[in-house]
Structure formats: C-alpha cells, structure tokens
PDB file of N, CA, C and O in Angstrom:
ATOM      1  N   MET A   1       0.706   7.912   5.979  1.00  0.00           N
ATOM      2  CA  MET A   1       1.147   6.554   5.801  1.00  0.00           C
ATOM      3  C   MET A   1       1.888   6.465   4.473  1.00  0.00           C
ATOM      4  O   MET A   1       1.463   7.010   3.455  1.00  0.00           O
ATOM      5  N   LYS A   2       3.002   5.762   4.524  1.00  0.00           N
ATOM      6  CA  LYS A   2       3.796   5.595   3.322  1.00  0.00           C
ATOM      7  C   LYS A   2       3.747   4.145   2.877  1.00  0.00           C
ATOM      8  O   LYS A   2       3.434   3.248   3.659  1.00  0.00           O
ATOM      9  N   ALA A   3       4.060   3.934   1.618  1.00  0.00           N
ATOM     10  CA  ALA A   3       4.000   2.595   1.050  1.00  0.00           C
ATOM     11  C   ALA A   3       5.013   1.660   1.708  1.00  0.00           C
ATOM     12  O   ALA A   3       4.773   0.455   1.788  1.00  0.00           O
ATOM     13  N   GLU A   4       6.137   2.194   2.177  1.00  0.00           N
ATOM     14  CA  GLU A   4       7.150   1.363   2.814  1.00  0.00           C
ATOM     15  C   GLU A   4       6.609   0.713   4.088  1.00  0.00           C
ATOM     16  O   GLU A   4       7.031  -0.385   4.452  1.00  0.00           O
ATOM     17  N   GLU A   5       5.687   1.381   4.756  1.00  0.00           N
ATOM     18  CA  GLU A   5       5.090   0.840   5.977  1.00  0.00           C
ATOM     19  C   GLU A   5       4.225  -0.378   5.681  1.00  0.00           C
ATOM     20  O   GLU A   5       4.037  -1.228   6.551  1.00  0.00           O
ATOM     21  N   LEU A   6       3.704  -0.473   4.479  1.00  0.00           N
ATOM     22  CA  LEU A   6       2.790  -1.551   4.134  1.00  0.00           C
ATOM     23  C   LEU A   6       3.491  -2.773   3.558  1.00  0.00           C
ATOM     24  O   LEU A   6       2.901  -3.853   3.520  1.00  0.00           O
ATOM     25  N   LYS A   7       4.733  -2.632   3.111  1.00  0.00           N
ATOM     26  CA  LYS A   7       5.401  -3.712   2.399  1.00  0.00           C
ATOM     27  C   LYS A   7       5.579  -4.972   3.235  1.00  0.00           C
ATOM     28  O   LYS A   7       5.479  -6.074   2.695  1.00  0.00           O
ATOM     29  N   GLY A   8       5.835  -4.851   4.509  1.00  0.00           N
ATOM     30  CA  GLY A   8       6.088  -6.025   5.335  1.00  0.00           C
ATOM     31  C   GLY A   8       4.847  -6.620   5.981  1.00  0.00           C
ATOM     32  O   GLY A   8       4.951  -7.582   6.742  1.00  0.00           O
ATOM     33  N   LYS A   9       3.687  -6.072   5.695  1.00  0.00           N
ATOM     34  CA  LYS A   9       2.455  -6.514   6.358  1.00  0.00           C
ATOM     35  C   LYS A   9       1.875  -7.751   5.672  1.00  0.00           C
ATOM     36  O   LYS A   9       2.027  -7.947   4.466  1.00  0.00           O
ATOM     37  N   THR A  10       1.206  -8.575   6.474  1.00  0.00           N
ATOM     38  CA  THR A  10       0.532  -9.753   5.939  1.00  0.00           C
ATOM     39  C   THR A  10      -0.859  -9.358   5.464  1.00  0.00           C
ATOM     40  O   THR A  10      -1.305  -8.229   5.666  1.00  0.00           O
ATOM     41  N   GLU A  11      -1.526 -10.297   4.839  1.00  0.00           N
ATOM     42  CA  GLU A  11      -2.876 -10.025   4.322  1.00  0.00           C
ATOM     43  C   GLU A  11      -3.851  -9.731   5.462  1.00  0.00           C
ATOM     44  O   GLU A  11      -4.716  -8.865   5.327  1.00  0.00           O
ATOM     45  N   ASP A  12      -3.719 -10.442   6.581  1.00  0.00           N
ATOM     46  CA  ASP A  12      -4.598 -10.207   7.728  1.00  0.00           C
ATOM     47  C   ASP A  12      -4.374  -8.822   8.330  1.00  0.00           C
ATOM     48  O   ASP A  12      -5.325  -8.140   8.710  1.00  0.00           O
ATOM     49  N   GLU A  13      -3.114  -8.418   8.413  1.00  0.00           N
ATOM     50  CA  GLU A  13      -2.812  -7.095   8.951  1.00  0.00           C
ATOM     51  C   GLU A  13      -3.352  -5.999   8.038  1.00  0.00           C
ATOM     52  O   GLU A  13      -3.851  -4.979   8.514  1.00  0.00           O
ATOM     53  N   LEU A  14      -3.253  -6.207   6.736  1.00  0.00           N
ATOM     54  CA  LEU A  14      -3.778  -5.218   5.787  1.00  0.00           C
ATOM     55  C   LEU A  14      -5.300  -5.134   5.875  1.00  0.00           C
ATOM     56  O   LEU A  14      -5.867  -4.044   5.804  1.00  0.00           O
ATOM     57  N   ASN A  15      -5.961  -6.281   6.030  1.00  0.00           N
ATOM     58  CA  ASN A  15      -7.422  -6.268   6.168  1.00  0.00           C
ATOM     59  C   ASN A  15      -7.843  -5.543   7.433  1.00  0.00           C
ATOM     60  O   ASN A  15      -8.818  -4.792   7.415  1.00  0.00           O
ATOM     61  N   LYS A  16      -7.129  -5.752   8.532  1.00  0.00           N
ATOM     62  CA  LYS A  16      -7.454  -5.068   9.788  1.00  0.00           C
ATOM     63  C   LYS A  16      -7.235  -3.567   9.661  1.00  0.00           C
ATOM     64  O   LYS A  16      -8.040  -2.766  10.137  1.00  0.00           O
ATOM     65  N   MET A  17      -6.131  -3.197   9.010  1.00  0.00           N
ATOM     66  CA  MET A  17      -5.836  -1.787   8.798  1.00  0.00           C
ATOM     67  C   MET A  17      -6.905  -1.131   7.920  1.00  0.00           C
ATOM     68  O   MET A  17      -7.310   0.004   8.170  1.00  0.00           O
ATOM     69  N   LEU A  18      -7.356  -1.850   6.893  1.00  0.00           N
ATOM     70  CA  LEU A  18      -8.394  -1.329   6.004  1.00  0.00           C
ATOM     71  C   LEU A  18      -9.698  -1.113   6.760  1.00  0.00           C
ATOM     72  O   LEU A  18     -10.374  -0.104   6.560  1.00  0.00           O
ATOM     73  N   LEU A  19     -10.049  -2.043   7.615  1.00  0.00           N
ATOM     74  CA  LEU A  19     -11.267  -1.916   8.412  1.00  0.00           C
ATOM     75  C   LEU A  19     -11.186  -0.704   9.342  1.00  0.00           C
ATOM     76  O   LEU A  19     -12.152   0.047   9.475  1.00  0.00           O
ATOM     77  N   ASP A  20     -10.038  -0.519   9.981  1.00  0.00           N
ATOM     78  CA  ASP A  20      -9.860   0.627  10.874  1.00  0.00           C
ATOM     79  C   ASP A  20      -9.946   1.950  10.112  1.00  0.00           C
ATOM     80  O   ASP A  20     -10.549   2.910  10.592  1.00  0.00           O
ATOM     81  N   LEU A  21      -9.348   1.994   8.940  1.00  0.00           N
ATOM     82  CA  LEU A  21      -9.388   3.222   8.145  1.00  0.00           C
ATOM     83  C   LEU A  21     -10.811   3.544   7.676  1.00  0.00           C
ATOM     84  O   LEU A  21     -11.202   4.710   7.627  1.00  0.00           O
ATOM     85  N   LYS A  22     -11.580   2.512   7.333  1.00  0.00           N
ATOM     86  CA  LYS A  22     -12.959   2.749   6.899  1.00  0.00           C
ATOM     87  C   LYS A  22     -13.828   3.228   8.054  1.00  0.00           C
ATOM     88  O   LYS A  22     -14.712   4.062   7.860  1.00  0.00           O
ATOM     89  N   LYS A  23     -13.586   2.710   9.247  1.00  0.00           N
ATOM     90  CA  LYS A  23     -14.321   3.195  10.430  1.00  0.00           C
ATOM     91  C   LYS A  23     -13.972   4.650  10.713  1.00  0.00           C
ATOM     92  O   LYS A  23     -14.837   5.458  11.052  1.00  0.00           O
ATOM     93  N   GLN A  24     -12.692   4.967  10.567  1.00  0.00           N
ATOM     94  CA  GLN A  24     -12.251   6.335  10.772  1.00  0.00           C
ATOM     95  C   GLN A  24     -12.878   7.268   9.738  1.00  0.00           C
ATOM     96  O   GLN A  24     -13.268   8.385  10.077  1.00  0.00           O
ATOM     97  N   GLN A  25     -12.979   6.833   8.500  1.00  0.00           N
ATOM     98  CA  GLN A  25     -13.598   7.630   7.449  1.00  0.00           C
ATOM     99  C   GLN A  25     -15.081   7.854   7.748  1.00  0.00           C
ATOM    100  O   GLN A  25     -15.602   8.951   7.547  1.00  0.00           O
ATOM    101  N   PHE A  26     -15.746   6.822   8.222  1.00  0.00           N
ATOM    102  CA  PHE A  26     -17.155   6.922   8.572  1.00  0.00           C
ATOM    103  C   PHE A  26     -17.359   7.994   9.640  1.00  0.00           C
ATOM    104  O   PHE A  26     -18.260   8.825   9.525  1.00  0.00           O
ATOM    105  N   ASN A  27     -16.527   7.976  10.670  1.00  0.00           N
ATOM    106  CA  ASN A  27     -16.638   8.965  11.746  1.00  0.00           C
ATOM    107  C   ASN A  27     -16.309  10.370  11.253  1.00  0.00           C
ATOM    108  O   ASN A  27     -16.930  11.340  11.688  1.00  0.00           O
ATOM    109  N   MET A  28     -15.342  10.487  10.353  1.00  0.00           N
ATOM    110  CA  MET A  28     -14.998  11.803   9.814  1.00  0.00           C
ATOM    111  C   MET A  28     -16.125  12.398   8.995  1.00  0.00           C
ATOM    112  O   MET A  28     -16.349  13.608   9.030  1.00  0.00           O
ATOM    113  N   ARG A  29     -16.838  11.554   8.255  1.00  0.00           N
ATOM    114  CA  ARG A  29     -17.960  12.065   7.455  1.00  0.00           C
ATOM    115  C   ARG A  29     -19.058  12.607   8.351  1.00  0.00           C
ATOM    116  O   ARG A  29     -19.675  13.621   8.023  1.00  0.00           O
ATOM    117  N   PHE A  30     -19.316  11.947   9.485  1.00  0.00           N
ATOM    118  CA  PHE A  30     -20.320  12.458  10.410  1.00  0.00           C
ATOM    119  C   PHE A  30     -19.874  13.777  11.028  1.00  0.00           C
ATOM    120  O   PHE A  30     -20.677  14.698  11.177  1.00  0.00           O
ATOM    121  N   GLN A  31     -18.604  13.870  11.385  1.00  0.00           N
ATOM    122  CA  GLN A  31     -18.092  15.115  11.936  1.00  0.00           C
ATOM    123  C   GLN A  31     -18.190  16.245  10.921  1.00  0.00           C
ATOM    124  O   GLN A  31     -18.496  17.380  11.284  1.00  0.00           O
ATOM    125  N   LEU A  32     -17.934  15.945   9.657  1.00  0.00           N
ATOM    126  CA  LEU A  32     -18.014  16.951   8.614  1.00  0.00           C
ATOM    127  C   LEU A  32     -19.448  17.443   8.435  1.00  0.00           C
ATOM    128  O   LEU A  32     -19.685  18.640   8.279  1.00  0.00           O
ATOM    129  N   SER A  33     -20.397  16.517   8.458  1.00  0.00           N
ATOM    130  CA  SER A  33     -21.797  16.906   8.272  1.00  0.00           C
ATOM    131  C   SER A  33     -22.321  17.720   9.448  1.00  0.00           C
ATOM    132  O   SER A  33     -23.213  18.551   9.279  1.00  0.00           O
ATOM    133  N   GLN A  34     -21.778  17.489  10.630  1.00  0.00           N
ATOM    134  CA  GLN A  34     -22.213  18.238  11.807  1.00  0.00           C
ATOM    135  C   GLN A  34     -21.447  19.547  11.969  1.00  0.00           C
ATOM    136  O   GLN A  34     -21.817  20.401  12.775  1.00  0.00           O
ATOM    137  N   GLY A  35     -20.390  19.689  11.204  1.00  0.00           N
ATOM    138  CA  GLY A  35     -19.603  20.910  11.278  1.00  0.00           C
ATOM    139  C   GLY A  35     -18.637  20.934  12.445  1.00  0.00           C
ATOM    140  O   GLY A  35     -18.157  22.004  12.820  1.00  0.00           O
ATOM    141  N   SER A  36     -18.340  19.785  13.026  1.00  0.00           N
ATOM    142  CA  SER A  36     -17.453  19.757  14.182  1.00  0.00           C
ATOM    143  C   SER A  36     -16.003  19.442  13.838  1.00  0.00           C
ATOM    144  O   SER A  36     -15.148  19.414  14.723  1.00  0.00           O
ATOM    145  N   THR A  37     -15.722  19.205  12.566  1.00  0.00           N
ATOM    146  CA  THR A  37     -14.338  18.921  12.172  1.00  0.00           C
ATOM    147  C   THR A  37     -13.609  20.215  11.838  1.00  0.00           C
ATOM    148  O   THR A  37     -14.186  21.136  11.259  1.00  0.00           O
ATOM    149  N   GLU A  38     -12.325  20.273  12.212  1.00  0.00           N
ATOM    150  CA  GLU A  38     -11.542  21.475  11.955  1.00  0.00           C
ATOM    151  C   GLU A  38     -10.608  21.296  10.773  1.00  0.00           C
ATOM    152  O   GLU A  38     -10.347  22.244  10.033  1.00  0.00           O
ATOM    153  N   ASN A  39     -10.104  20.085  10.594  1.00  0.00           N
ATOM    154  CA  ASN A  39      -9.123  19.844   9.542  1.00  0.00           C
ATOM    155  C   ASN A  39      -9.739  18.917   8.491  1.00  0.00           C
ATOM    156  O   ASN A  39      -9.746  17.698   8.661  1.00  0.00           O
ATOM    157  N   THR A  40     -10.244  19.488   7.430  1.00  0.00           N
ATOM    158  CA  THR A  40     -10.895  18.692   6.395  1.00  0.00           C
ATOM    159  C   THR A  40      -9.887  17.976   5.497  1.00  0.00           C
ATOM    160  O   THR A  40     -10.262  17.079   4.741  1.00  0.00           O
ATOM    161  N   ALA A  41      -8.625  18.357   5.571  1.00  0.00           N
ATOM    162  CA  ALA A  41      -7.584  17.693   4.768  1.00  0.00           C
ATOM    163  C   ALA A  41      -7.371  16.256   5.233  1.00  0.00           C
ATOM    164  O   ALA A  41      -6.890  15.421   4.468  1.00  0.00           O
ATOM    165  N   LEU A  42      -7.727  15.968   6.480  1.00  0.00           N
ATOM    166  CA  LEU A  42      -7.582  14.603   7.000  1.00  0.00           C
ATOM    167  C   LEU A  42      -8.501  13.629   6.277  1.00  0.00           C
ATOM    168  O   LEU A  42      -8.184  12.445   6.159  1.00  0.00           O
ATOM    169  N   ILE A  43      -9.630  14.118   5.795  1.00  0.00           N
ATOM    170  CA  ILE A  43     -10.570  13.261   5.063  1.00  0.00           C
ATOM    171  C   ILE A  43      -9.932  12.798   3.761  1.00  0.00           C
ATOM    172  O   ILE A  43     -10.033  11.626   3.397  1.00  0.00           O
ATOM    173  N   ARG A  44      -9.289  13.699   3.073  1.00  0.00           N
ATOM    174  CA  ARG A  44      -8.622  13.353   1.818  1.00  0.00           C
ATOM    175  C   ARG A  44      -7.453  12.397   2.070  1.00  0.00           C
ATOM    176  O   ARG A  44      -7.268  11.433   1.327  1.00  0.00           O
ATOM    177  N   ALA A  45      -6.672  12.660   3.107  1.00  0.00           N
ATOM    178  CA  ALA A  45      -5.538  11.793   3.438  1.00  0.00           C
ATOM    179  C   ALA A  45      -6.017  10.394   3.807  1.00  0.00           C
ATOM    180  O   ALA A  45      -5.389   9.400   3.443  1.00  0.00           O
ATOM    181  N   ASN A  46      -7.117  10.324   4.524  1.00  0.00           N
ATOM    182  CA  ASN A  46      -7.679   9.028   4.909  1.00  0.00           C
ATOM    183  C   ASN A  46      -8.149   8.252   3.689  1.00  0.00           C
ATOM    184  O   ASN A  46      -7.926   7.046   3.589  1.00  0.00           O
ATOM    185  N   ARG A  47      -8.794   8.939   2.768  1.00  0.00           N
ATOM    186  CA  ARG A  47      -9.279   8.290   1.554  1.00  0.00           C
ATOM    187  C   ARG A  47      -8.116   7.737   0.731  1.00  0.00           C
ATOM    188  O   ARG A  47      -8.218   6.652   0.157  1.00  0.00           O
ATOM    189  N   ARG A  48      -7.035   8.467   0.675  1.00  0.00           N
ATOM    190  CA  ARG A  48      -5.858   8.007  -0.066  1.00  0.00           C
ATOM    191  C   ARG A  48      -5.174   6.838   0.640  1.00  0.00           C
ATOM    192  O   ARG A  48      -4.650   5.935  -0.013  1.00  0.00           O
ATOM    193  N   ASP A  49      -5.180   6.856   1.976  1.00  0.00           N
ATOM    194  CA  ASP A  49      -4.623   5.729   2.723  1.00  0.00           C
ATOM    195  C   ASP A  49      -5.425   4.462   2.466  1.00  0.00           C
ATOM    196  O   ASP A  49      -4.854   3.379   2.339  1.00  0.00           O
ATOM    197  N   ILE A  50      -6.741   4.591   2.389  1.00  0.00           N
ATOM    198  CA  ILE A  50      -7.599   3.441   2.095  1.00  0.00           C
ATOM    199  C   ILE A  50      -7.255   2.886   0.719  1.00  0.00           C
ATOM    200  O   ILE A  50      -7.141   1.671   0.552  1.00  0.00           O
ATOM    201  N   ALA A  51      -7.092   3.750  -0.255  1.00  0.00           N
ATOM    202  CA  ALA A  51      -6.752   3.308  -1.609  1.00  0.00           C
ATOM    203  C   ALA A  51      -5.387   2.632  -1.633  1.00  0.00           C
ATOM    204  O   ALA A  51      -5.196   1.638  -2.333  1.00  0.00           O
ATOM    205  N   ARG A  52      -4.437   3.168  -0.868  1.00  0.00           N
ATOM    206  CA  ARG A  52      -3.094   2.597  -0.821  1.00  0.00           C
ATOM    207  C   ARG A  52      -3.131   1.184  -0.221  1.00  0.00           C
ATOM    208  O   ARG A  52      -2.482   0.273  -0.735  1.00  0.00           O
ATOM    209  N   VAL A  53      -3.887   1.006   0.861  1.00  0.00           N
ATOM    210  CA  VAL A  53      -3.996  -0.308   1.495  1.00  0.00           C
ATOM    211  C   VAL A  53      -4.702  -1.287   0.566  1.00  0.00           C
ATOM    212  O   VAL A  53      -4.300  -2.447   0.470  1.00  0.00           O
ATOM    213  N   GLN A  54      -5.742  -0.836  -0.114  1.00  0.00           N
ATOM    214  CA  GLN A  54      -6.452  -1.713  -1.046  1.00  0.00           C
ATOM    215  C   GLN A  54      -5.544  -2.147  -2.197  1.00  0.00           C
ATOM    216  O   GLN A  54      -5.627  -3.284  -2.662  1.00  0.00           O
ATOM    217  N   THR A  55      -4.686  -1.249  -2.652  1.00  0.00           N
ATOM    218  CA  THR A  55      -3.753  -1.592  -3.721  1.00  0.00           C
ATOM    219  C   THR A  55      -2.772  -2.668  -3.257  1.00  0.00           C
ATOM    220  O   THR A  55      -2.533  -3.643  -3.970  1.00  0.00           O
ATOM    221  N   PHE A  56      -2.209  -2.493  -2.075  1.00  0.00           N
ATOM    222  CA  PHE A  56      -1.280  -3.489  -1.564  1.00  0.00           C
ATOM    223  C   PHE A  56      -1.982  -4.811  -1.295  1.00  0.00           C
ATOM    224  O   PHE A  56      -1.401  -5.876  -1.500  1.00  0.00           O
ATOM    225  N   LEU A  57      -3.214  -4.751  -0.842  1.00  0.00           N
ATOM    226  CA  LEU A  57      -3.972  -5.970  -0.583  1.00  0.00           C
ATOM    227  C   LEU A  57      -4.219  -6.738  -1.870  1.00  0.00           C
ATOM    228  O   LEU A  57      -4.122  -7.965  -1.889  1.00  0.00           O
ATOM    229  N   SER A  58      -4.537  -6.032  -2.941  1.00  0.00           N
ATOM    230  CA  SER A  58      -4.755  -6.714  -4.219  1.00  0.00           C
ATOM    231  C   SER A  58      -3.456  -7.276  -4.772  1.00  0.00           C
ATOM    232  O   SER A  58      -3.459  -8.324  -5.418  1.00  0.00           O
ATOM    233  N   GLN A  59      -2.350  -6.595  -4.527  1.00  0.00           N
ATOM    234  CA  GLN A  59      -1.062  -7.106  -4.964  1.00  0.00           C
ATOM    235  C   GLN A  59      -0.681  -8.373  -4.209  1.00  0.00           C
ATOM    236  O   GLN A  59      -0.120  -9.306  -4.785  1.00  0.00           O
ATOM    237  N   VAL A  60      -0.986  -8.397  -2.934  1.00  0.00           N
ATOM    238  CA  VAL A  60      -0.680  -9.582  -2.139  1.00  0.00           C
ATOM    239  C   VAL A  60      -1.525 -10.748  -2.616  1.00  0.00           C
ATOM    240  O   VAL A  60      -1.034 -11.871  -2.729  1.00  0.00           O
ATOM    241  N   LYS A  61      -2.782 -10.489  -2.893  1.00  0.00           N
ATOM    242  CA  LYS A  61      -3.663 -11.556  -3.365  1.00  0.00           C
ATOM    243  C   LYS A  61      -3.235 -12.069  -4.735  1.00  0.00           C
ATOM    244  O   LYS A  61      -3.344 -13.265  -5.003  1.00  0.00           O
ATOM    245  N   ALA A  62      -2.757 -11.198  -5.596  1.00  0.00           N
ATOM    246  CA  ALA A  62      -2.356 -11.590  -6.939  1.00  0.00           C
ATOM    247  C   ALA A  62      -0.958 -12.199  -6.962  1.00  0.00           C
ATOM    248  O   ALA A  62      -0.566 -12.828  -7.945  1.00  0.00           O
ATOM    249  N   GLY A  63      -0.226 -12.015  -5.904  1.00  0.00           N
ATOM    250  CA  GLY A  63       1.114 -12.561  -5.858  1.00  0.00           C
ATOM    251  C   GLY A  63       2.143 -11.680  -6.525  1.00  0.00           C
ATOM    252  O   GLY A  63       3.276 -12.108  -6.746  1.00  0.00           O
ATOM    253  N   ALA A  64       1.773 -10.471  -6.845  1.00  0.00           N
ATOM    254  CA  ALA A  64       2.706  -9.566  -7.513  1.00  0.00           C
ATOM    255  C   ALA A  64       3.830  -9.158  -6.573  1.00  0.00           C
ATOM    256  O   ALA A  64       4.960  -8.955  -7.016  1.00  0.00           O
ATOM    257  N   ALA A  65       3.540  -9.038  -5.299  1.00  0.00           N
ATOM    258  CA  ALA A  65       4.565  -8.626  -4.353  1.00  0.00           C
ATOM    259  C   ALA A  65       5.635  -9.697  -4.220  1.00  0.00           C
ATOM    260  O   ALA A  65       6.816  -9.373  -4.099  1.00  0.00           O
ATOM    261  N   THR A  66       5.245 -10.969  -4.238  1.00  0.00           N
ATOM    262  CA  THR A  66       6.238 -12.034  -4.129  1.00  0.00           C
ATOM    263  C   THR A  66       7.017 -12.192  -5.422  1.00  0.00           C
ATOM    264  O   THR A  66       8.188 -12.569  -5.399  1.00  0.00           O
ATOM    265  N   ALA A  67       6.384 -11.911  -6.540  1.00  0.00           N
ATOM    266  CA  ALA A  67       7.076 -12.009  -7.817  1.00  0.00           C
ATOM    267  C   ALA A  67       8.173 -10.944  -7.917  1.00  0.00           C
ATOM    268  O   ALA A  67       9.244 -11.203  -8.465  1.00  0.00           O
ATOM    269  N   ASP A  68       7.904  -9.755  -7.391  1.00  0.00           N
ATOM    270  CA  ASP A  68       8.907  -8.697  -7.405  1.00  0.00           C
ATOM    271  C   ASP A  68      10.104  -9.071  -6.540  1.00  0.00           C
ATOM    272  O   ASP A  68      11.248  -8.792  -6.901  1.00  0.00           O
ATOM    273  N   LYS A  69       9.840  -9.700  -5.403  1.00  0.00           N
ATOM    274  CA  LYS A  69      10.928 -10.115  -4.524  1.00  0.00           C
ATOM    275  C   LYS A  69      11.766 -11.193  -5.194  1.00  0.00           C
ATOM    276  O   LYS A  69      12.990 -11.197  -5.071  1.00  0.00           O
ATOM    277  N   ALA A  70      11.119 -12.095  -5.893  1.00  0.00           N
ATOM    278  CA  ALA A  70      11.840 -13.171  -6.561  1.00  0.00           C
ATOM    279  C   ALA A  70      12.705 -12.623  -7.694  1.00  0.00           C
ATOM    280  O   ALA A  70      13.809 -13.117  -7.922  1.00  0.00           O
ATOM    281  N   LYS A  71      12.218 -11.619  -8.395  1.00  0.00           N
ATOM    282  CA  LYS A  71      12.992 -11.026  -9.482  1.00  0.00           C
ATOM    283  C   LYS A  71      14.245 -10.338  -8.961  1.00  0.00           C
ATOM    284  O   LYS A  71      15.316 -10.429  -9.561  1.00  0.00           O
ATOM    285  N   SER A  72      14.095  -9.653  -7.841  1.00  0.00           N
ATOM    286  CA  SER A  72      15.242  -8.920  -7.302  1.00  0.00           C
ATOM    287  C   SER A  72      16.263  -9.858  -6.667  1.00  0.00           C
ATOM    288  O   SER A  72      17.423  -9.477  -6.509  1.00  0.00           O
ATOM    289  N   ALA A  73      15.865 -11.073  -6.299  1.00  0.00           N
ATOM    290  CA  ALA A  73      16.781 -12.018  -5.668  1.00  0.00           C
ATOM    291  C   ALA A  73      17.658 -12.727  -6.690  1.00  0.00           C
ATOM    292  O   ALA A  73      18.731 -13.212  -6.333  1.00  0.00           O
ATOM    293  N   LYS A  74      17.240 -12.804  -7.941  1.00  0.00           N
ATOM    294  CA  LYS A  74      18.013 -13.505  -8.960  1.00  0.00           C
ATOM    295  C   LYS A  74      19.191 -12.642  -9.409  1.00  0.00           C
ATOM    296  O   LYS A  74      19.001 -11.477  -9.758  1.00  0.00           O
ATOM    297  N   PRO A  75      20.405 -13.197  -9.405  1.00  0.00           N
ATOM    298  CA  PRO A  75      21.539 -12.413  -9.899  1.00  0.00           C
ATOM    299  C   PRO A  75      21.517 -12.363 -11.423  1.00  0.00           C
ATOM    300  O   PRO A  75      21.108 -13.318 -12.083  1.00  0.00           O
ATOM    301  N   LYS A  76      21.950 -11.268 -11.951  1.00  0.00           N
ATOM    302  CA  LYS A  76      21.984 -11.107 -13.402  1.00  0.00           C
ATOM    303  C   LYS A  76      23.239 -11.781 -13.948  1.00  0.00           C
ATOM    304  O   LYS A  76      24.317 -11.687 -13.363  1.00  0.00           O
ATOM    305  N   ALA A  77      23.080 -12.446 -15.054  1.00  0.00           N
ATOM    306  CA  ALA A  77      24.213 -13.124 -15.683  1.00  0.00           C
ATOM    307  C   ALA A  77      25.079 -12.097 -16.406  1.00  0.00           C
ATOM    308  O   ALA A  77      24.580 -11.161 -17.031  1.00  0.00           O
ATOM    309  N   ALA A  78      26.367 -12.297 -16.303  1.00  0.00           N
ATOM    310  CA  ALA A  78      27.297 -11.386 -16.970  1.00  0.00           C
ATOM    311  C   ALA A  78      27.348 -11.719 -18.454  1.00  0.00           C
ATOM    312  O   ALA A  78      27.339 -12.886 -18.846  1.00  0.00           O
ATOM    313  N   LYS A  79      27.400 -10.686 -19.261  1.00  0.00           N
ATOM    314  CA  LYS A  79      27.461 -10.887 -20.705  1.00  0.00           C
ATOM    315  C   LYS A  79      28.875 -11.289 -21.100  1.00  0.00           C
ATOM    316  O   LYS A  79      29.856 -10.760 -20.577  1.00  0.00           O
ATOM    317  N   LYS A  80      28.962 -12.220 -22.018  1.00  0.00           N
ATOM    318  CA  LYS A  80      30.261 -12.627 -22.531  1.00  0.00           C
ATOM    319  C   LYS A  80      30.603 -11.728 -23.720  1.00  0.00           C
ATOM    320  O   LYS A  80      29.796 -11.524 -24.626  1.00  0.00           O
ATOM    321  N   THR A  81      31.801 -11.210 -23.682  1.00  0.00           N
ATOM    322  CA  THR A  81      32.228 -10.350 -24.778  1.00  0.00           C
ATOM    323  C   THR A  81      33.350 -11.030 -25.535  1.00  0.00           C
ATOM    324  O   THR A  81      34.186 -11.724 -24.957  1.00  0.00           O
ATOM    325  N   LYS A  82      33.349 -10.820 -26.815  1.00  0.00           N
ATOM    326  CA  LYS A  82      34.411 -11.369 -27.650  1.00  0.00           C
ATOM    327  C   LYS A  82      35.560 -10.384 -27.694  1.00  0.00           C
ATOM    328  O   LYS A  82      35.381  -9.179 -27.872  1.00  0.00           O
ATOM    329  N   LYS A  83      36.724 -10.933 -27.528  1.00  0.00           N
ATOM    330  CA  LYS A  83      37.907 -10.068 -27.588  1.00  0.00           C
ATOM    331  C   LYS A  83      38.398  -9.972 -29.027  1.00  0.00           C
ATOM    332  O   LYS A  83      38.407 -10.960 -29.761  1.00  0.00           O
ATOM    333  N   ALA A  84      38.793  -8.805 -29.405  1.00  0.00           N
ATOM    334  CA  ALA A  84      39.303  -8.593 -30.762  1.00  0.00           C
ATOM    335  C   ALA A  84      40.710  -9.189 -30.869  1.00  0.00           C
ATOM    336  O   ALA A  84      41.549  -8.988 -29.991  1.00  0.00           O
ATOM    337  N   ALA A  85      40.950  -9.916 -31.946  1.00  0.00           N
ATOM    338  CA  ALA A  85      42.250 -10.572 -32.094  1.00  0.00           C
ATOM    339  C   ALA A  85      43.268  -9.709 -32.793  1.00  0.00           C
ATOM    340  O   ALA A  85      44.407 -10.133 -32.987  1.00  0.00           O
TER     341      ALA A  85
END
C-alpha cells in the first residue's frame, strides 16, 4: 500500500481499512505461532500499513491534510523588482 492510495479516502474509509488490517494482523500472528505461515515478511508489511493508515487518520482528524491542500491552491504573488535607472 502506498500513501497515494490513502490521500483520497475519508475518515470512515480509513477507519474501516484500519480495522481490516488489524484483523489481518491478528490472523497472521496466530499463523506464525502455529508455524503455518510461509512468508513472514507480510507481517512486517502489514504492521507498516497499519502505521501508515493511523498516520493519515490522525492527519485527517487534525486537519493537516486540508491545510496542505489550501496552501497549494493559493497562487504565489509575484515579487516587484525595481528597475535601475
């Protein structure tokens, strides 16, 4: 999962995604303890995906994501230069 995939999501969608990822992590831990998992790298990737979703969720709650959009929408004023006489 990449951060670009999360940018357009709403708070409800992020919460649902977080819940699904935590359920998946729970199942992976049981598979690991039983020795039935083959790819242990998926556990690390899942943990990082959870952290990524939590980060975006906190940004949405704090309003940082909307503030960034507002900053990029404002045009920059051109500097006035004095001409040498």
